[in-house]
N, C-alpha and C positions, 0 to 999 in steps of 0.2 A: 832952222839955223844953218845956211850954207859951207861946208868947210872951205877954209881959204887953204889957198898952196902953201905947201910946207906945214898944213897944222891936219888935226883929224877931231872926231868928237867923243868926247869920253861921257859913262853915265857917273857922275862922282856922289861916291856914298860914304857913312858913317857910321863903323862900328869902334863901339868905347868912344875915345876923342880921338882915335886917327881918322885920315880919308883917305878913302881908296879909289878906285876909277875901273872902268871894262869899257874897252871900245863899245861905242853904241850900235857896230853894226852888229855886236855879240850878241847884244840886247832886245828881247821882240817888246818887255811889256815889264812894267813893275806894278805889284800888285799888293795889298791890303795884306800881309801876314794871316793866315787860317790854320784851326787846328791837321793838322799831321797825324799821321800812322804810322806805328813801326815797318821796315820791310826785315823781316827775319831776315836772318844771317847775313844782313848786308852787313860790307867790311864800316870798320869808324869812320869815314869819313861820308856816311850817308844819315844825315837826320832821323828822315823817315820818307813817306812819297804823299802826298794831297791827289788828289783830283783836279784838274786842269783843261775846261770845259772837255770833257769826257773822256780823259790821256792820265793814265798815272805819271807822276813828275816828283822825281826824286829831288829833295833837298838835301842839300850838297853841306858839309859844316865847315862853312872856311873859316871860321873861329877857330879850331883844332887846327887845321893849315899852318895860319899866322900863328899860332899857340898862343891865343888868345884867351881870356877869360871865358867859360862857360857861362851862357846865360839864360833864362826858360826864356819861353816863346810867350810875346805880347804883343798883343792887337794894337800897339803903336807901333811894330815894326814892319818892317817890308820883305817880299819876294819878289827877286829880279829875273824872271824868267830871258831863260837863255839859249842859245845853243852852241852844242859839246860835241865835236863831229856832226854827226847824225843823229844824234839823239838832244831830245830837249832835259834841261836841267834848270833850276831854281838856286839861288843861295839868299840865305835869310842876313839882312841887314836893319842894324837898327834905326837908319834913315836915311833918306834919297837929300842928298844937298844940293845940287845943280844939272844940268845940261853942261858939258862947258867945250869950248875949240879950242885945242893947247898947242901951241906952236909945236914944231917936233924941234926946234931950236933950242926949248923951255926943259926936254927931257933927258933924261944921262940914261945911260943902260944901265940897269938895275947892278948889275954885276961889280961893276967898279962903285957905286954908291952903297949898298945894303952887303956884307957876309951873308952868304945861303940864299941869296936871291933865287933860288931856282922855281917859285912861282908868280916873281916877278920879270914884268916885261919895260918898266922903266919906273923911273922915279921923277914926277915932273914937279920942278923947283916954279912954283908961283911965289906973289906978294903974301898973299895969307897963309901959307906957308908949302910944306909939302905933301903931293899928294901919292900913294904907295900905286899904280897901274899894274893890275893883278893880271896875269898868263891864260884865261883859264883852260887853254886849249892843253895847259901840264898840271891841271887840278886830279888827275889820275891818272894812275897809270895803268899800261896798258893790262896787265891784270887786274886789278879794281872794278877798271872798262869794263871788262868781259866780267867779272863775279858780277857786277851790279845788272848787266842784261840779262844774264842767268836769271836773277832772283825777281827781274820786275816782271819778263814772263811768266816766272810761277805766279808772281803777283796778280796779273792780268787772270791766269787760271783760276788762282783759288774766290770761291763765290760770297768770301767775307769782304777782301779788299778790290775787286774788281770795280770801272769805274760806273 
């Protein structure tokens, strides 16, 4: 699906009964959820790590960031593999809804629509409801990102965690 003038493509996903989206150019793949391992001493925003094609990938806890109820990892869920700065990360979602082309005219500035919207890039108002567009670049603070990098280097050196 090619993007038309004044629109962008988004991967729309569900968590609980809410719809969220990531810009499709941030997403490299969607895969079925797999077992994860804890990442020792990682921050609260990291659920754990898993081996993705020979690379340890952190699974970020987007539920915690959006103050949603926690849920146990389930095989019916999906991981969205995405680019965050110079690292590959994953987020766990309940389901993938669709790839959607959303006109920019249908997207409202998140700060006007949702108080405390620091993790949102916008809110798409569509016929079938609202879609909260996540800004993945704001997910981790600089300190959290540096801490995650340290923990990943240590995990890759650990014989029981190395890919």
